[in-house]
C-alpha positions as CSV (number, residue, x, y, z in Angstrom):
1,X,85.1,16.0,7.6
2,X,87.0,12.7,8.2
3,X,83.8,11.1,9.6
4,X,82.0,11.9,6.3
5,X,84.8,10.4,4.3
6,X,84.8,7.3,6.5
7,X,81.0,6.9,6.1
8,X,81.2,7.4,2.4
9,X,84.0,4.8,2.0
10,X,82.1,2.3,4.3
11,X,79.0,2.7,2.1
12,X,81.0,2.0,-1.0
13,X,82.4,-1.2,0.6
14,X,79.0,-2.6,1.6
15,X,77.4,-5.2,-0.6
16,X,74.4,-3.9,-2.5
17,X,71.2,-4.9,-0.9
18,X,68.8,-6.9,-3.0
19,X,65.2,-5.6,-2.9
20,X,62.7,-8.1,-1.5
21,X,60.4,-9.4,-4.1
22,X,56.9,-7.9,-3.9
23,X,54.1,-10.3,-3.5
24,X,51.7,-10.2,-6.4
25,X,48.2,-9.0,-5.9
26,X,45.6,-11.8,-6.2
27,X,42.0,-11.1,-7.1
28,X,39.3,-13.8,-7.5
29,X,36.2,-13.2,-9.5
30,X,33.5,-15.8,-9.3
31,X,29.9,-16.4,-10.0
32,X,27.7,-19.5,-10.0
33,X,29.5,-21.1,-13.0
34,X,32.9,-19.7,-13.4
35,X,35.7,-18.8,-10.9
36,X,38.7,-16.8,-12.2
37,X,41.8,-15.9,-10.3
38,X,43.9,-13.0,-11.6
39,X,47.4,-12.5,-10.3
40,X,48.9,-9.0,-11.0
41,X,52.6,-8.4,-10.5
42,X,53.3,-5.1,-8.8
43,X,55.9,-4.2,-11.4
44,X,53.2,-4.4,-14.1
45,X,51.1,-1.9,-12.2
46,X,54.1,0.6,-11.9
47,X,54.8,0.3,-15.7
48,X,51.1,0.8,-16.5
49,X,50.9,3.9,-14.2
50,X,54.0,5.3,-15.9
51,X,52.5,5.0,-19.4
52,X,48.8,5.7,-18.7
53,X,49.1,8.7,-16.3
54,X,50.6,11.1,-18.9
55,X,48.0,10.1,-21.5
56,X,45.1,10.5,-19.1
57,X,46.4,13.9,-18.1
58,X,46.7,14.9,-21.7
59,X,43.1,13.8,-22.5
60,X,41.6,15.5,-19.5
61,X,43.5,18.7,-20.2
62,X,42.4,18.7,-23.8
63,X,38.8,18.0,-22.9
64,X,38.8,20.9,-20.4
65,X,40.3,23.3,-22.9
66,X,37.7,22.2,-25.5
67,X,34.9,22.8,-22.9
68,X,36.3,26.2,-22.0
69,X,36.3,27.2,-25.7
70,X,32.7,26.0,-26.2
71,X,31.6,27.9,-23.0
72,X,33.4,31.0,-24.2
73,X,31.7,30.8,-27.6
74,X,28.2,30.2,-26.2
75,X,28.5,33.2,-23.9
76,X,29.2,35.5,-26.8
77,X,26.4,34.3,-29.1
78,X,23.1,35.8,-28.1
79,X,20.3,33.3,-27.7
80,X,18.1,32.9,-30.7
81,X,15.0,35.1,-30.5
82,X,16.4,37.3,-27.8
83,X,15.7,40.9,-28.6
84,X,13.9,40.2,-31.8
85,X,10.4,40.8,-30.3
86,X,9.3,44.4,-30.3
């Protein structure tokens, strides 16, 4: 038990470690006339993922539910002209 307390106290006394800056991702788009370099910060990507992922999940879930409803309705409705011939 004393070792746990000592480890805990030692951890509290340590200086906080600064995270190393993440190098930005660089993409170059070029054709015959124009060359464009885009630099994307890793933090921007994390923020974008945090906001876009729930919205994309909601849209795909809604679309799937809508397709399930349409499929269920089309299964119940007899095709036109089926059984009308005698």
